[in-house]
C-alpha positions, 0 to 999 in steps of 0.5 A: 934691953931693947934697941932704939927705934930709927926714925928719919930726921932732917939732916943739916948739911954744909951750906954756902949763902950769898945774900945782898941787901941794904946795911944801916952803916950808922949814918942815919939809917939804911941805904937804899939797895943799888940795882944791880947790887954793885956796892960791896957793902951790900954783899954778905957771904955766910958759910954754915957747917954741919954742926950749925956753926956760921962764919959771916963775911960782910963789910957791914955789919962785920965778920962773925962766928956764930951758932945757929938754931933752926926751927920747924918751918924754915925759921932760924936764929943766930948768935955770936961774937965777931968784929963789928964795922960801921961808918963810925968805927970798927970794934969787938962785939957780937951779932944776933940774927933771925932768918927764914929759909924757903924753897929748899932742895939743893938750892935754898932762898933766905931772908935774914935780919942781922943786928950787931953791937960793938965797942969802938973808939967812939963808943957803941956802934950798932949796924944792922942789915936786911938781906935776901939771897940764896944758899946751896948745899955743899 
């Protein structure tokens, strides 16, 4: 029996992302981004561990635990359950995201679209956000 051949591959590392961008809070469309971005509803912090699990903290679209899949060229998608928040309420639901990571080394830049859907007391809520930011390996 022969041994497997060792081949180099890209290792996934723990990353912490800080993103900013206008969320659509369910009140008529996306809000314009403030310059400088001082409105905390525009902020998002995301932690991705080495097992491709993502923890998302933002006022809108909400708080989530997701699973990421990375494709070649920096494209990635995410999906997972969580707490969905918008101007019409708070409820349980899930999110999906698609993003592009570029300029990676110790520091990476990221552009991401995140859509959430949840059930609140008023019915279905579906906030989304388009955010740009950076992340670094830990």
